[in-house]
C-alpha positions in Angstrom: 0.2 0.0 -0.4 1.1 3.2 -0.8 0.3 5.6 1.5 1.3 9.8 2.3 1.7 10.8 5.8 -0.2 13.3 7.0 -0.9 12.5 11.1 2.1 11.3 13.5 1.0 12.6 16.1 1.1 12.4 20.2 -1.6 10.1 21.4 -2.2 10.6 24.9 -4.4 8.6 27.4 -7.0 10.3 30.2 -3.4 11.1 32.7 -1.8 13.3 29.6 0.6 11.0 29.8 2.2 10.4 25.9 1.7 6.3 24.6 2.7 5.9 20.9 1.9 7.4 18.2 -1.8 8.4 16.1 -0.5 8.0 12.3 -2.9 8.0 9.4 -2.9 9.0 5.8 -4.1 9.0 2.6 -3.7 6.2 0.1 -3.6 5.8 -3.8 -7.8 6.1 -4.3 -7.6 8.9 -1.8 -9.0 7.2 1.3 -8.0 7.7 5.0 -6.0 5.5 6.5 -4.8 5.2 10.4 -2.1 2.8 11.1 -2.9 0.6 14.4 -0.7 -2.2 16.3 -3.5 -4.2 16.5 -7.1 -5.1 16.4 -8.2 -2.5 19.9 -6.8 0.2 17.7 -3.6 1.2 20.1 -1.3 3.7 18.3 2.6 2.8 16.9 5.9 3.2 19.1 8.1 5.8 18.4 10.0 3.4 17.4 8.4 2.2 14.0 8.1 5.3 13.8 11.4 6.8 13.3 11.4 6.0 9.4 9.3 8.8 8.1 7.6 11.5 9.0 4.6 14.3 7.6 3.9 14.6 4.1 6.4 11.2 3.3 4.9 8.7 1.0 5.9 5.3 2.3 5.4 2.4 1.1 3.4 -0.7 4.0 1.9 -3.9 4.5 -1.5 -3.3 6.9 -4.8 -5.5 6.9 -8.1 -3.2 7.3 -9.0 -3.3 10.9 -11.7 -1.0 11.3 -13.3 -0.8 14.7 -16.7 0.8 16.1 -15.7 5.4 15.2 -12.7 4.6 13.2 -13.7 2.9 10.3 -10.2 3.8 8.3 -7.7 1.4 11.1 -5.5 -1.3 9.9 -3.2 -2.8 11.3 0.2 -2.1 10.2 2.0 -5.3 9.3 5.2 -4.3 7.8 7.2 -0.5 6.8 8.9 -1.5 3.4 10.6 1.5 2.3 9.8 5.7 2.1 9.5 6.5 -1.9 9.0 9.9 -2.0 7.8 13.0 0.0 4.9 15.2 -1.0 3.6 19.2 0.1 0.5 20.1 1.3 0.1 22.0 -1.9 0.0 18.6 -3.7 -2.3 16.6 -1.8 -4.9 18.8 -1.7 -4.2 18.9 -5.0 -4.9 15.5 -5.9 -7.0 14.7 -3.0 -9.1 18.0 -2.1 -10.0 18.8 0.9 -13.2 18.2 2.9 -16.1 20.7 2.5 -18.8 19.3 4.8 -21.0 22.8 6.6 -19.5 21.8 9.9 -16.6 21.0 11.5 -17.8 17.2 12.1 -21.7 17.9 12.8 -20.9 21.3 14.9 -19.8 23.8 15.8 -18.2 22.9 19.5 -15.4 20.9 21.1 -17.3 18.1 21.5 -19.7 15.2 19.5 -22.8 13.7 21.5 -23.2 10.5 21.1 -26.1 10.9 18.7 -23.8 13.7 16.9 -21.0 10.8 16.9 -23.5 8.2 15.0 -24.2 10.6 12.1 -20.1 10.7 11.6 -19.0 7.6 8.7 -15.2 8.7 9.7 -12.9 9.8 12.1 -10.6 11.9 9.6 -10.9 15.1 7.6 -8.6 17.6 6.3 -10.0 20.9 6.4 -8.8 24.6 5.5 -9.5 27.3 8.5 -8.4 30.8 8.8 -7.5 32.6 12.0 -6.3 29.8 13.5 -4.3 30.4 16.5 -2.6 28.2 19.1 -2.4 28.8 22.9 -2.1 27.5 26.6 -5.5 27.9 28.3 -5.9 27.8 32.4 -4.2 24.8 32.9 -1.5 24.9 30.8 -2.6 23.1 27.6 -2.3 23.8 24.4 -5.1 24.3 22.7 -6.1 25.9 19.5 -9.5 27.9 17.3 -10.0 29.3 14.1 -12.8 29.5 11.6 -14.8 27.4 9.5 -17.0 28.3 6.5 -17.1 31.6 8.3 -17.5 29.7 11.7 -15.5 30.2 14.6 -14.2 27.0 16.9 -12.3 26.9 20.0 -11.3 25.0 23.0 -10.1 22.4 20.7 -7.1 20.2 21.3 -4.2 20.0 19.5 -1.5 16.9 19.3 0.0 17.9 17.1 4.4 17.3 18.0 5.6 20.4 15.7 3.3 22.7 17.3 3.6 22.5 21.1 3.6 26.6 21.7 2.1 29.6 21.1 1.6 30.7 17.3 -1.0 32.2 14.7 -1.6 32.0 10.5 -3.3 33.3 8.8 -4.6 30.5 7.2 -4.3 26.6 7.3 -4.9 23.1 6.4 -5.8 21.3 9.4 -5.7 17.5 10.0 -9.1 16.6 12.5 -10.0 13.9 14.1 -12.2 11.9 16.6 -11.2 9.2 19.1 -12.6 6.4 19.3 -14.8 6.3 22.6 -15.7 9.7 25.0 -12.6 7.8 27.7 -13.6 9.4 31.0 -15.0 12.7 28.9 -18.6 12.9 28.0 -18.3 13.6 24.5 -16.6 12.5 21.7 -13.6 15.4 21.6 -12.3 16.6 18.3 -8.9 17.1 18.0 -6.7 19.4 15.7 -3.5 16.1 14.9 -2.0 18.2 12.2 -0.8 21.7 11.1 -0.6 23.1 7.9 0.9 26.2 7.7 -0.7 28.1 3.8 2.7 29.8 2.9 
């Protein structure tokens, strides 16, 4: 399978500790694929992810293994090689961006159980404006942005490349949803990758 990697972000559990990497990309057919280590959808280790970065095009062997709320999952069986590299503009030109009215059904930071049932996938690539990355009152990195003229705020960000407050007038972002709610009352959206429009 040929895959352009669009996310390689820290996967954090409820205690805030990082447990591996959330890795996802788009295959040659334009479908999202999230590479996981097992049938439960567990993340990939730093060792496995070391040979590649975001926007690298890689060749892997992977078996589809969808789970509830994350139909894109595929177990990584073997990393073969890195075969190229794209820019985000290359990706957008080849595969386009998602253009739904809202970023996952509503303009809030999370989805209810009923709303989650309306969403078939857990990954989207969208273009946003006025992206601001900041620390909240608990010193947790968060983001706010405008999408389709609608403001979004208090969105978690797991992209390891963006750990400091900054602002971008425009950016492409990969939005993701978790497989379950964990200790929270809803399915919280998060930004898995940020690509500034230069």
